[in-house]
N, C-alpha and C positions, 0 to 999 in steps of 0.2 A: 535472458532467462525468462522462464515462465512465471507469471504473476496471476494468482487466482483472485478474482474480483467478487465481492459479495453482491447479492441481489439488489440491495438499495442503490448501488452505484452503476448498475448496468445501463442506466439511461445515458451515462457518459461514454461507456465503451461499446455497448451493443453486444458484448459477449462476456462470458464468465472467465475466460482465460486469455490473457494477452501477453505479448512479448515486450520486454523493456530491458534497458541496460543501465548499469551504474556500478561504481566501485563501492558505494555505500547506500544506505537506505535514502539518504538525502538526495543523492544523484539519481537513484531509481525513481523517486517521486518527481523529480524535475523532468525526467524523460517521460514519465507517464502523463504529467501535466502538459508537456509539449505535444504529445500525441492526442490527449483527451483533455482539452482546456477545461479548467474548473475542478478537475478531480482532486488535485492536491488540497485545495481549500476545504473539501469535505472530509479530509483525513487529518490535516494539520491546521492548527489555529493560528491566529495573528501573532502569537508569541513563539512561533516555530516549535510547538509542542504537539505531540500526538493527542488528538481529541480523546476525551474520556471514554467514548463509546467505540473507539477503534482499537484493534489489536493487530500486531504484526507477528507472524510466525515464519521462521526460516528453518527449513528442513525439520519441521515439527516442533521447534522450540520457540517459545515466546521471546521477543526482543523488544526492549524499551528504549534503546539508544539509536537515534537517527544516524549516528556516525558509525554504526555497526558495519564492518566490512562485508562485502558480498563477493561470491565467486560466480562465474558464469553457469556453473552447474547447480547452483542453489535453487530450491523451490521456495517461492515467497507467497505466503497466504495473507491476504488482507481480510480481516474478519470484523464484522460489525456486531457489537454486543446488543442483545435485545433487552428491553426493559418493560416493566409493566407489572401488573399484579394479578 
């Protein structure tokens, strides 16, 4: 499936859209980390939770559960929240 990568993580992938597979978000992240080592750590913390500044959208809907099931036709968007004043 296609995964849209935010600009701050392009140093890992080199492109804004990549292909990855997995039956859940956890498996998808494992595949992404296999292809692009270090990427998962920028998205998931040491407690296996989504980092506060990261968001997942699947087919336009925000998802908070890493066990969320995926289909091969899903569009996955990884979004990094901006902060500042």
